[in-house]
Structures are given as structure tokens and as C-alpha cells.
DOMAR-449289 format. One line per field, with one value per residue: residue number from 0; x negated, y negated, z negated of N, C-alpha, C in turn. Coordinates in steps of 0.2 Angstrom, whole numbers, always signed. Layout:
num = c(NUM:...)
nX = c(X:...)
nY = c(Y:...)
nZ = c(Z:...)
caX = c(X:...)
caY = c(Y:...)
caZ = c(Z:...)
cX = c(X:...)
cY = c(Y:...)
cZ = c(Z:...)
END
This chain:
num = c(0:1:2:3:4:5:6:7:8:9:10:11:12:13:14:15:16:17:18:19:20:21:22:23:24:25:26:27:28:29:30:31:32:33:34:35:36:37:38:39:40:41:42:43:44:45:46:47:48:49:50:51:52:53:54:55:56:57:58:59:60:61:62:63:64:65:66:67:68:69:70:71:72:73:74:75:76:77:78:79:80:81:82:83:84:85:86:87:88:89:90:91:92:93:94:95:96:97:98:99:100:101:102:103:104:105:106:107:108:109:110:111:112:113:114:115:116:117:118:119:120:121:122:123:124:125:126:127:128:129:130:131:132:133:134:135:136:137:138:139:140:141:142:143:144:145:146:147:148:149:150:151:152:153:154:155:156:157:158:159:160:161:162:163:164:165:166:167:168:169:170:171:172:173:174:175:176:177:178:179:180:181:182:183:184:185:186:187:188:189:190:191:192:193:194:195:196:197:198:199:200:201:202:203:204:205:206:207:208:209:210:211:212:213:214:215:216:217:218:219:220:221:222:223:224:225:226:227:228:229:230:231:232:233:234:235:236:237:238:239:240:241:242:243:244:245:246:247:248:249:250:251:252:253:254:255:256:257:258:259:260:261:262:263:264:265:266:267:268:269:270:271:272:273:274:275:276:277:278:279:280:281:282:283:284:285:286:287:288:289:290:291:292:293:294:295:296:297:298:299:300:301:302:303:304:305:306:307:308:309:310:311:312:313:314:315:316:317:318:319:320:321:322:323:324:325:326:327:328:329:330:331:332:333:334:335:336:337:338:339:340:341:342:343:344)
nX = c(-610:-618:-619:-629:-630:-637:-636:-636:-642:-647:-648:-635:-627:-614:-600:-591:-574:-561:-565:-569:-580:-584:-587:-589:-587:-596:-606:-602:-604:-612:-610:-598:-602:-606:-613:-608:-595:-583:-586:-589:-591:-607:-621:-624:-637:-652:-657:-669:-673:-660:-644:-631:-615:-603:-593:-578:-579:-579:-563:-556:-552:-536:-518:-514:-525:-540:-556:-571:-583:-593:-595:-586:-584:-583:-582:-573:-576:-570:-574:-573:-584:-600:-610:-605:-600:-591:-578:-561:-558:-550:-545:-540:-530:-526:-510:-501:-495:-503:-510:-517:-528:-534:-545:-546:-533:-523:-512:-516:-526:-538:-540:-532:-529:-542:-545:-538:-545:-550:-560:-559:-558:-557:-556:-560:-555:-556:-542:-527:-529:-543:-545:-536:-532:-531:-544:-554:-570:-572:-571:-555:-544:-552:-550:-547:-559:-567:-561:-565:-579:-580:-575:-585:-595:-591:-592:-606:-610:-602:-604:-614:-607:-600:-590:-582:-587:-580:-568:-557:-544:-534:-524:-511:-500:-486:-493:-505:-502:-498:-510:-517:-510:-514:-527:-527:-525:-537:-551:-564:-562:-562:-565:-568:-559:-548:-534:-519:-509:-495:-486:-471:-472:-475:-467:-473:-483:-494:-494:-508:-504:-494:-501:-511:-503:-498:-510:-514:-505:-507:-520:-518:-512:-523:-529:-537:-543:-540:-553:-567:-580:-578:-569:-575:-583:-575:-569:-563:-551:-544:-539:-531:-521:-516:-510:-501:-492:-487:-481:-471:-461:-458:-445:-440:-445:-439:-433:-444:-455:-448:-445:-455:-452:-443:-451:-462:-474:-486:-495:-501:-509:-517:-514:-525:-532:-544:-552:-540:-533:-520:-502:-498:-487:-485:-498:-498:-487:-492:-501:-513:-526:-521:-525:-525:-518:-503:-493:-478:-468:-454:-447:-432:-420:-430:-431:-422:-426:-434:-425:-416:-424:-429:-418:-409:-401:-392:-378:-370:-367:-375:-387:-387:-386:-398:-407:-404:-409:-402:-395:-386:-386:-392:-403:-412:-421:-423:-438:-453:-464:-477:-477:-472:-471:-455:-442:-430:-412)
nY = c(-302:-315:-331:-341:-358:-371:-388:-405:-412:-402:-385:-374:-362:-350:-340:-324:-320:-310:-306:-319:-332:-343:-360:-371:-387:-394:-408:-423:-436:-448:-449:-460:-470:-481:-497:-494:-489:-494:-496:-494:-477:-469:-461:-444:-438:-430:-413:-401:-384:-371:-374:-369:-366:-360:-363:-374:-392:-406:-415:-431:-444:-442:-440:-429:-421:-416:-424:-418:-421:-433:-432:-434:-434:-422:-407:-392:-377:-365:-351:-339:-334:-338:-337:-338:-347:-362:-361:-366:-380:-385:-399:-402:-414:-419:-421:-430:-441:-452:-452:-441:-428:-412:-399:-387:-383:-369:-367:-372:-366:-361:-348:-339:-346:-347:-334:-331:-336:-349:-363:-370:-385:-394:-409:-420:-436:-453:-455:-463:-477:-479:-477:-484:-496:-514:-524:-538:-541:-528:-516:-514:-499:-488:-475:-471:-473:-464:-452:-454:-453:-440:-434:-438:-430:-417:-418:-419:-407:-395:-386:-378:-370:-362:-369:-379:-395:-403:-399:-403:-403:-413:-410:-414:-417:-427:-439:-436:-435:-448:-454:-449:-454:-468:-466:-463:-476:-482:-490:-485:-471:-465:-452:-443:-433:-422:-418:-420:-415:-420:-419:-423:-438:-452:-468:-480:-494:-506:-524:-536:-545:-539:-527:-533:-539:-528:-522:-531:-531:-518:-519:-528:-521:-517:-528:-534:-542:-540:-536:-528:-527:-530:-520:-508:-505:-499:-483:-470:-464:-473:-481:-472:-470:-483:-485:-474:-480:-491:-485:-478:-488:-493:-494:-505:-515:-518:-529:-537:-529:-522:-508:-500:-498:-487:-476:-463:-468:-482:-485:-486:-485:-501:-513:-522:-528:-526:-513:-505:-510:-513:-509:-491:-488:-499:-499:-486:-487:-496:-489:-485:-473:-464:-452:-443:-428:-425:-418:-419:-418:-416:-410:-403:-412:-415:-426:-425:-421:-431:-441:-438:-440:-453:-461:-461:-470:-476:-476:-462:-464:-475:-469:-459:-467:-474:-463:-460:-471:-482:-499:-504:-511:-526:-523:-516:-522:-524:-521:-523:-511:-513:-516:-530:-542:-543:-554:-560:-562)
nZ = c(-469:-460:-452:-442:-436:-426:-429:-424:-434:-443:-448:-451:-461:-460:-464:-461:-458:-456:-443:-438:-437:-449:-454:-467:-475:-468:-465:-456:-457:-467:-485:-491:-501:-515:-509:-497:-498:-493:-480:-462:-456:-458:-450:-454:-465:-460:-463:-470:-468:-471:-472:-483:-479:-484:-492:-494:-492:-503:-503:-498:-510:-518:-521:-535:-535:-541:-541:-534:-529:-519:-506:-495:-481:-472:-462:-456:-447:-437:-427:-414:-409:-411:-402:-389:-374:-368:-374:-377:-387:-402:-412:-427:-434:-450:-458:-471:-476:-474:-485:-490:-486:-482:-479:-484:-487:-488:-479:-467:-462:-450:-445:-438:-425:-420:-419:-408:-398:-398:-403:-418:-427:-442:-449:-462:-467:-473:-483:-489:-500:-499:-485:-478:-483:-481:-483:-488:-481:-476:-464:-454:-454:-458:-459:-446:-440:-446:-441:-427:-429:-432:-420:-412:-417:-414:-400:-399:-405:-404:-394:-399:-407:-399:-392:-379:-375:-366:-366:-376:-387:-396:-411:-421:-435:-442:-452:-446:-433:-431:-432:-421:-411:-412:-409:-396:-390:-392:-387:-390:-391:-379:-368:-378:-380:-371:-371:-380:-394:-402:-416:-424:-424:-434:-435:-439:-438:-444:-445:-448:-457:-465:-470:-478:-488:-494:-498:-507:-517:-522:-527:-537:-547:-554:-558:-549:-534:-516:-511:-503:-509:-522:-526:-524:-535:-543:-550:-538:-542:-549:-539:-533:-543:-544:-531:-532:-541:-535:-524:-530:-532:-520:-513:-519:-512:-500:-494:-492:-486:-477:-466:-471:-484:-484:-483:-488:-491:-493:-483:-466:-450:-445:-434:-429:-419:-416:-420:-419:-405:-400:-403:-403:-395:-386:-379:-373:-365:-356:-349:-355:-357:-347:-341:-351:-356:-364:-377:-385:-399:-411:-427:-429:-439:-449:-457:-467:-480:-484:-484:-494:-505:-504:-502:-512:-519:-511:-499:-491:-478:-474:-475:-465:-454:-455:-453:-440:-434:-433:-439:-449:-461:-469:-476:-470:-459:-441:-433:-424:-416:-422:-438:-447:-461:-468:-464:-474:-478)
caX = c(-613:-618:-620:-632:-630:-641:-633:-641:-645:-649:-645:-630:-625:-607:-598:-586:-568:-556:-568:-570:-585:-581:-592:-585:-591:-601:-606:-602:-606:-615:-605:-596:-602:-610:-611:-605:-589:-577:-589:-588:-595:-614:-623:-626:-644:-654:-660:-674:-671:-654:-639:-626:-608:-598:-587:-575:-582:-574:-558:-556:-548:-529:-514:-513:-531:-546:-562:-577:-589:-592:-597:-579:-584:-586:-577:-574:-576:-568:-575:-573:-591:-604:-615:-602:-600:-586:-572:-557:-559:-544:-547:-534:-530:-522:-505:-501:-492:-509:-512:-520:-530:-539:-547:-545:-526:-522:-507:-519:-532:-539:-542:-527:-530:-548:-545:-534:-550:-552:-565:-555:-561:-553:-560:-558:-555:-554:-535:-525:-532:-550:-546:-531:-530:-534:-548:-559:-577:-572:-567:-549:-543:-558:-548:-548:-566:-570:-559:-569:-585:-579:-575:-592:-599:-588:-595:-613:-612:-597:-607:-618:-602:-596:-585:-583:-585:-576:-561:-555:-537:-532:-518:-509:-493:-485:-498:-510:-500:-499:-517:-519:-507:-518:-534:-525:-526:-543:-556:-569:-561:-562:-570:-569:-554:-544:-527:-517:-502:-492:-480:-467:-476:-471:-467:-475:-490:-494:-498:-513:-501:-491:-506:-514:-498:-498:-516:-514:-500:-510:-526:-516:-511:-529:-531:-542:-541:-541:-560:-570:-586:-575:-565:-580:-585:-570:-568:-558:-545:-541:-535:-526:-516:-513:-506:-495:-487:-484:-477:-465:-457:-457:-438:-438:-448:-436:-432:-451:-459:-444:-444:-460:-449:-440:-455:-465:-481:-487:-500:-501:-514:-516:-515:-530:-534:-551:-552:-534:-531:-512:-498:-499:-481:-487:-504:-496:-483:-496:-505:-520:-528:-516:-527:-525:-512:-499:-487:-475:-461:-452:-444:-425:-418:-435:-431:-417:-429:-436:-419:-414:-429:-430:-412:-404:-397:-388:-372:-372:-366:-381:-393:-386:-388:-406:-410:-402:-412:-397:-397:-379:-387:-398:-409:-417:-422:-426:-445:-457:-468:-482:-473:-474:-467:-448:-438:-423:-408)
caY = c(-304:-322:-333:-348:-363:-377:-394:-411:-414:-397:-378:-372:-354:-349:-333:-321:-318:-307:-307:-326:-335:-349:-365:-375:-392:-397:-415:-426:-443:-449:-450:-467:-472:-488:-502:-491:-486:-496:-498:-489:-471:-469:-454:-439:-438:-423:-409:-396:-377:-369:-377:-365:-370:-355:-366:-380:-398:-410:-419:-438:-445:-441:-438:-422:-417:-419:-425:-413:-424:-439:-430:-433:-434:-416:-403:-385:-375:-358:-349:-332:-331:-344:-336:-339:-354:-364:-359:-372:-383:-388:-403:-403:-421:-417:-426:-431:-447:-456:-452:-435:-423:-407:-394:-381:-381:-362:-367:-375:-361:-360:-341:-336:-349:-345:-327:-331:-338:-356:-365:-374:-390:-398:-414:-424:-443:-456:-456:-468:-484:-478:-477:-488:-503:-519:-527:-543:-539:-521:-515:-510:-493:-484:-468:-469:-473:-458:-448:-455:-450:-432:-432:-438:-424:-412:-419:-417:-401:-390:-381:-373:-365:-358:-373:-383:-402:-406:-396:-404:-404:-415:-408:-417:-417:-432:-444:-434:-437:-455:-456:-447:-459:-473:-464:-463:-482:-486:-489:-481:-464:-463:-447:-438:-427:-421:-417:-421:-412:-424:-416:-427:-444:-457:-474:-487:-497:-512:-530:-537:-548:-534:-523:-537:-540:-522:-521:-536:-528:-512:-521:-532:-516:-516:-534:-536:-545:-535:-537:-522:-527:-529:-514:-503:-504:-495:-476:-469:-461:-479:-484:-467:-471:-489:-483:-471:-484:-495:-481:-477:-494:-495:-496:-512:-520:-517:-536:-540:-524:-519:-500:-497:-496:-481:-471:-461:-471:-489:-486:-484:-489:-508:-516:-527:-531:-524:-506:-503:-517:-513:-503:-486:-488:-504:-497:-481:-490:-500:-484:-483:-466:-461:-446:-438:-424:-426:-414:-422:-415:-417:-404:-406:-413:-414:-432:-425:-420:-437:-445:-436:-442:-460:-465:-458:-475:-479:-472:-457:-467:-479:-464:-456:-472:-475:-457:-461:-477:-488:-504:-507:-514:-530:-521:-513:-526:-521:-524:-520:-505:-515:-519:-536:-544:-544:-560:-557:-568)
caZ = c(-463:-460:-445:-442:-430:-427:-427:-422:-440:-447:-447:-456:-462:-463:-465:-457:-461:-451:-436:-436:-440:-453:-457:-471:-479:-464:-465:-450:-458:-474:-490:-491:-508:-516:-505:-491:-500:-488:-473:-456:-457:-455:-448:-459:-465:-458:-469:-469:-470:-469:-477:-484:-478:-485:-497:-492:-495:-507:-500:-501:-516:-516:-527:-537:-533:-545:-537:-535:-526:-515:-499:-492:-474:-470:-458:-456:-440:-436:-420:-413:-407:-410:-397:-383:-372:-364:-377:-378:-394:-405:-417:-431:-438:-455:-460:-478:-477:-474:-492:-492:-481:-486:-474:-488:-487:-485:-474:-461:-460:-443:-443:-433:-419:-418:-417:-401:-393:-398:-408:-422:-431:-446:-452:-467:-466:-479:-483:-494:-501:-496:-478:-474:-486:-478:-488:-486:-481:-474:-457:-455:-451:-459:-458:-439:-438:-448:-436:-422:-431:-432:-413:-409:-420:-410:-393:-399:-408:-404:-389:-403:-410:-393:-389:-373:-377:-361:-366:-383:-388:-403:-414:-428:-437:-446:-451:-441:-426:-430:-431:-414:-406:-412:-406:-389:-387:-395:-382:-393:-391:-372:-366:-383:-380:-365:-372:-387:-396:-407:-419:-428:-425:-438:-430:-442:-437:-448:-444:-453:-463:-469:-473:-483:-493:-498:-502:-513:-523:-526:-531:-543:-552:-557:-560:-544:-527:-511:-508:-503:-513:-529:-527:-523:-541:-547:-548:-533:-545:-551:-534:-531:-547:-542:-526:-534:-545:-530:-520:-533:-532:-513:-512:-521:-508:-494:-491:-490:-482:-471:-465:-475:-491:-483:-481:-494:-491:-492:-478:-459:-446:-444:-427:-431:-413:-415:-421:-415:-402:-399:-406:-398:-390:-381:-375:-369:-360:-351:-345:-358:-357:-343:-339:-356:-356:-370:-378:-391:-401:-418:-429:-430:-446:-454:-461:-472:-486:-486:-485:-501:-510:-504:-501:-517:-522:-506:-497:-486:-471:-473:-474:-459:-449:-455:-450:-433:-431:-433:-444:-451:-467:-468:-480:-466:-453:-435:-432:-418:-418:-427:-443:-451:-467:-466:-465:-477:-480)
cX = c(-613:-619:-623:-631:-634:-637:-638:-644:-648:-646:-641:-629:-619:-606:-593:-580:-563:-559:-569:-575:-583:-587:-588:-590:-596:-601:-606:-604:-609:-609:-604:-596:-606:-608:-608:-598:-583:-580:-587:-593:-602:-616:-625:-634:-646:-657:-665:-671:-664:-649:-633:-619:-603:-592:-585:-578:-577:-569:-559:-551:-540:-525:-514:-519:-537:-552:-568:-583:-588:-593:-590:-579:-587:-580:-578:-573:-575:-570:-575:-579:-595:-609:-612:-603:-593:-579:-568:-558:-552:-547:-541:-535:-525:-517:-506:-499:-497:-511:-517:-522:-535:-539:-546:-538:-525:-517:-510:-525:-532:-541:-538:-528:-537:-549:-541:-539:-552:-557:-560:-559:-556:-557:-557:-559:-553:-546:-533:-528:-539:-550:-541:-530:-534:-538:-553:-566:-577:-568:-560:-549:-550:-557:-549:-555:-569:-568:-563:-576:-585:-579:-581:-596:-597:-592:-602:-615:-608:-600:-611:-613:-598:-591:-587:-582:-581:-569:-558:-548:-536:-525:-517:-502:-492:-490:-504:-509:-500:-506:-519:-516:-511:-525:-533:-526:-532:-548:-562:-568:-561:-568:-571:-564:-550:-537:-526:-510:-500:-486:-477:-471:-472:-472:-470:-482:-490:-497:-503:-510:-498:-496:-510:-510:-498:-504:-517:-510:-504:-516:-524:-514:-517:-533:-537:-539:-543:-548:-564:-576:-583:-572:-570:-583:-581:-570:-562:-551:-541:-536:-530:-520:-512:-508:-500:-490:-483:-479:-470:-459:-456:-450:-436:-441:-445:-435:-439:-455:-455:-444:-449:-457:-445:-444:-458:-472:-482:-493:-498:-507:-512:-518:-519:-533:-542:-552:-546:-531:-524:-509:-498:-493:-483:-493:-502:-492:-486:-501:-512:-520:-523:-518:-527:-518:-509:-493:-484:-469:-460:-448:-437:-423:-423:-435:-426:-420:-431:-430:-416:-418:-429:-424:-406:-399:-393:-383:-374:-371:-372:-387:-393:-388:-395:-409:-409:-406:-408:-398:-390:-380:-393:-404:-414:-418:-425:-432:-448:-461:-474:-478:-476:-470:-460:-446:-431:-419:-408)
cY = c(-312:-324:-340:-352:-369:-383:-399:-413:-408:-390:-377:-364:-353:-342:-330:-319:-316:-308:-314:-329:-342:-353:-370:-381:-394:-404:-418:-433:-443:-450:-458:-469:-479:-493:-500:-488:-488:-498:-492:-483:-472:-462:-450:-439:-431:-420:-404:-389:-376:-371:-372:-369:-364:-357:-373:-386:-401:-414:-426:-439:-445:-439:-431:-418:-420:-419:-420:-415:-430:-438:-429:-431:-428:-412:-396:-383:-367:-356:-342:-329:-337:-343:-337:-346:-355:-362:-366:-374:-386:-392:-404:-410:-420:-423:-426:-438:-453:-457:-446:-431:-418:-401:-387:-379:-374:-362:-369:-372:-360:-353:-338:-339:-347:-338:-326:-333:-345:-357:-371:-379:-393:-402:-418:-432:-447:-458:-461:-474:-484:-479:-482:-495:-508:-524:-532:-540:-531:-521:-512:-503:-488:-477:-466:-469:-467:-452:-448:-452:-443:-430:-433:-432:-418:-412:-417:-410:-395:-384:-376:-368:-361:-362:-377:-391:-406:-404:-397:-406:-407:-412:-411:-417:-423:-438:-442:-436:-444:-458:-454:-452:-466:-472:-465:-470:-486:-484:-485:-473:-461:-458:-442:-433:-428:-420:-419:-418:-416:-421:-421:-434:-449:-464:-481:-488:-504:-518:-532:-541:-544:-530:-527:-538:-534:-520:-525:-534:-522:-514:-525:-527:-515:-522:-537:-539:-540:-536:-531:-522:-527:-523:-508:-501:-500:-487:-475:-467:-467:-481:-479:-469:-477:-488:-479:-475:-489:-491:-479:-482:-497:-498:-503:-517:-520:-524:-539:-535:-520:-511:-497:-494:-490:-475:-469:-463:-478:-490:-483:-488:-496:-510:-523:-531:-530:-516:-503:-510:-518:-508:-498:-486:-493:-502:-491:-483:-493:-495:-483:-476:-462:-454:-441:-434:-424:-421:-417:-419:-417:-411:-407:-406:-414:-420:-431:-424:-427:-442:-444:-439:-450:-464:-463:-464:-479:-474:-467:-460:-471:-474:-461:-461:-474:-469:-458:-467:-483:-493:-507:-511:-519:-529:-518:-517:-522:-525:-520:-514:-507:-519:-525:-537:-546:-551:-558:-563:-570)
cZ = c(-463:-453:-446:-436:-432:-424:-426:-428:-445:-446:-453:-456:-464:-464:-460:-461:-455:-444:-433:-440:-443:-456:-461:-474:-475:-463:-458:-451:-465:-479:-491:-499:-509:-512:-498:-492:-495:-481:-468:-458:-454:-454:-454:-459:-463:-464:-466:-471:-467:-474:-477:-484:-479:-489:-494:-495:-498:-502:-502:-507:-514:-522:-529:-535:-537:-540:-539:-531:-521:-507:-495:-485:-471:-466:-459:-449:-440:-428:-420:-411:-406:-404:-390:-380:-368:-367:-378:-386:-396:-411:-421:-435:-444:-456:-468:-480:-477:-481:-494:-485:-484:-481:-478:-489:-484:-479:-467:-459:-452:-440:-437:-426:-416:-416:-410:-396:-393:-403:-411:-427:-435:-450:-457:-465:-472:-479:-489:-494:-498:-489:-474:-477:-482:-483:-485:-486:-479:-468:-459:-452:-452:-458:-450:-437:-441:-443:-429:-423:-430:-425:-410:-411:-416:-403:-393:-402:-407:-399:-393:-406:-405:-390:-383:-375:-372:-361:-373:-383:-395:-405:-420:-429:-442:-446:-447:-434:-425:-429:-424:-409:-406:-409:-398:-386:-389:-390:-384:-392:-384:-371:-372:-384:-373:-365:-379:-388:-402:-410:-425:-430:-429:-434:-433:-441:-440:-444:-449:-459:-468:-473:-479:-489:-497:-502:-508:-519:-526:-530:-537:-548:-557:-559:-555:-538:-522:-507:-509:-508:-520:-531:-527:-530:-545:-545:-543:-537:-547:-545:-532:-536:-546:-536:-527:-537:-540:-525:-523:-533:-525:-511:-514:-517:-501:-490:-489:-485:-477:-471:-469:-482:-490:-482:-488:-495:-490:-486:-471:-456:-445:-437:-428:-425:-411:-415:-417:-412:-401:-402:-401:-393:-384:-377:-371:-363:-354:-347:-348:-358:-353:-341:-345:-356:-363:-370:-385:-393:-409:-420:-431:-437:-451:-459:-467:-479:-489:-488:-492:-507:-510:-504:-506:-519:-517:-503:-492:-479:-469:-471:-467:-453:-449:-452:-442:-429:-430:-439:-446:-457:-466:-472:-476:-459:-447:-434:-427:-421:-423:-432:-446:-457:-465:-468:-468:-478:-487)
END
């Protein structure tokens, strides 16, 4: 059994699984390749005929995953009934330390939620260096711009899959929740969603100064400067490997990069004053998007696993204090929500 749906750029044909129609690898933007590698997302090109979308599309470059194509900006849709109208929509923003996302992850399959009566969307975005590194000649927060492009696709197309574009809930965990927190205070997201569920929101948002410093160090691993035009010539896997090298020595940068050194990733959204005008905590406190309904929660003791990995060289008392948000050690300076380069003694 198959199912066809007409989108704004062409017709797609999905399949059925456990009573749910599934459409995989649907492009919501053009491939970010060549001179567009580090540019804002562009509209997907229209196609003639019917496009088969029964297989998941390639994910963005990320650790421990071989590349299978450059059409990273694709999404998956699960719907209980493409012919219906007005179903609630859930858009999943994947976590992964701002380093990875993959709609094919079997732990994040939307079948069960769709079977309960919702239309579920899981969209890729440029993660890691491709989406978060601060580069000369490229817009900041390309990952967030990709997420906005996916939300615009939902607004324009989800009714054809049975969903209600006026009843969209964002759902994300960890870096996905951090991305949603950023989307909440971005003017460009106004009207694209009604509710948001944030699970385990990370607290780091970078100043341009800090983001530039980190991008410079990663680029230096490849003998390059952090310039979009220059780095676009390199295979994506080179940047993944360089990022992995810098990530492995984050703990040595505690004096310069502050709390970033105690995380498993050198990336976070950048408070650039343009794409992301303010840190989410500041914007939400000032009443930005006050009409969006929020549900926020954390998993108890979830940081314990990271603590064992990242803080193996410091004492148990200091680990407990770091987890509790205290600062008994000068190695972890107290910084505002939009993190800058630390000033160390």
C-alpha cells in the first residue's frame, strides 16, 4: 500500500507501517553544497512526476556516521491519515550535543505518536561545524535557520498530510530543546508554532567572541582560518574530525572557554544580535512570545553520566558542586547565559 501527497514543490509517495503513513527524505530546502555550503537555506527545487520517499534521507555530517549524500535538509512525516484535516502537529527537533541529528534514529520513530492521532515531523538541520561554527562570510546559527525553513515547510504543506498548521507543537530534548529555546525569542519564528515542549534544556548560548575563538581553533586543526569561502572547499568529514579533536581536549580550555569545557560539545547557538537577537533567558523574561504555551522539564540526575566522562580528573566534591550549579573552583567562572571568553587569574 502506498500514499501520495502533493506538496508545494512536487508530489511525494510514501508507504504504510502499522497503520501509519510514513514519508521519509522529503526535501524542505535545497542541498547546502558548493558556494551555498555555509549559506542560509534556499528553497527546494520543484520536480515533475512522483518522488519516492520511502527511504530516510541522508543526515548532516556528524561523528560516527558515514555520509550518503548531500541532500541533508530533508524531513520525515508520520501521519495516521493523509486524507483527514485538522490533526494536531508535533515537530521534533533532535538533540545530539549540537553535533548530530538523524530522523532515521529508531529511538525517535514517530509511529507511536502518529498512531495516537498526531501528525509527526522530524527534520534534519545542519549540526556541528556545518550549522553552528561562526565563520567570516557566513550567517551565524545556520542550524536555527534550517529549523525555521522546516517550520515554514510545515506551515505551507502539513495540511496536505492531515495536519493543522495553526496547531503546531515543537518538541525537543537536550540540544533540540536548546534550539527551541532560541526559536522562542527569534522574531522570524513568530506564528510558526503554538506550543513548545522543552526537555532537558542546556544552558549555554555563546557570545560572538567565544564562538569565533572556538571556530578559529577547529579551523586551525586543518591549517585554515574560519572563513566560509575557504572551508567550503573541504570535505565535510574533515571538519567533523577536526571538531572531534578539539572536543577531546575541551577540559584543557576551562580557563579560556569557561563552562564550555565541562560539556561534551564546542557548539551552541550564538547570540549574534541578528538571527538570535538575545539569549533566550533574557528574551523570555522580557515577555517575548508570551502567547506560546510552554512545558519544560528535566530528567533527574541525567548529568551524572556526563559528569563521569567529563570530570574524571577532578574531585567528587567539585563534581557535585558543578552539577548543582555552584562554583567553588576558579576553574569554572560564573558567566551569564550568553557565554563569553572567560577571564582567568
